[in-house]
C-alpha positions in Angstrom: 11.1 -10.5 -11.9 11.8 -11.2 -8.3 14.8 -8.8 -8.3 12.9 -6.1 -10.1 10.1 -6.3 -7.4 12.5 -6.1 -4.6 14.2 -3.0 -6.4 10.8 -1.3 -6.8 9.8 -1.9 -3.2 12.8 -0.1 -2.2 11.5 3.1 -3.7 8.4 2.9 -1.8 10.0 2.1 1.7 10.9 5.6 2.6 7.2 6.7 2.4 6.1 3.9 4.7 9.0 4.2 7.0 8.2 8.0 7.3 4.9 7.0 9.0 6.4 4.3 11.2 5.5 1.4 8.8 7.4 -0.8 6.3 6.9 -3.6 3.8 8.6 -7.0 3.5 8.7 -8.9 0.2 7.4 -12.4 0.5 7.1 -13.9 -2.8 6.0 -13.4 -6.5 4.3 -16.3 -8.5 4.1 -17.0 -12.3 0.9 -15.1 -12.6 2.5 -11.9 -11.5 1.0 -11.8 -8.1 3.2 -10.3 -5.5 2.9 -11.1 -1.8 4.1 -8.6 0.7 3.7 -8.2 4.4 3.1 -4.9 5.9 4.9 -4.1 9.0 5.0 -1.6 11.8 2.3 1.1 11.7 1.1 -0.1 8.3 0.0 -3.5 9.8 -3.7 -3.0 10.7 -3.9 0.5 9.8 -7.2 1.8 8.5 -5.5 3.0 5.3 -3.4 -0.2 4.6 -5.6 -1.3 1.8 -5.2 2.2 0.1 -1.5 2.0 0.7 -1.2 -1.4 -0.7 -3.2 -0.9 -3.8 -2.5 2.8 -4.7 1.0 3.0 -3.6 2.5 -0.4 -3.5 0.8 -2.1 -6.3 0.7 1.1 -8.5 4.6 1.5 -8.2 5.1 -2.2 -8.8 2.9 -2.2 -11.9 4.7 0.9 -13.3 8.2 -0.5 -12.7 7.8 -4.2 -13.3 6.2 -5.6 -16.3 4.1 -8.6 -15.5 3.0 -7.6 -12.1 -0.8 -8.2 -11.9 -1.6 -7.7 -8.2 -0.2 -7.1 -4.8 -1.6 -8.9 -1.7 -0.7 -8.6 1.9 -0.1 -11.7 3.8 -0.1 -12.2 7.5 
């Protein structure tokens, strides 16, 4: 699952980078919880929760069977 998650994150990176942000893959556990670290303009942005849930989590859930949640870690 790890490689599939990393590949899927590459799909959302250009959208984040266009606005000065980025996302770093941290880990994925057996329950399908993916840990990422929002970077750049995304770190601390008022819309970060929406970006995390709607864009990143939505894409990962669509692309990678077994992903249940995406969380941001500092």
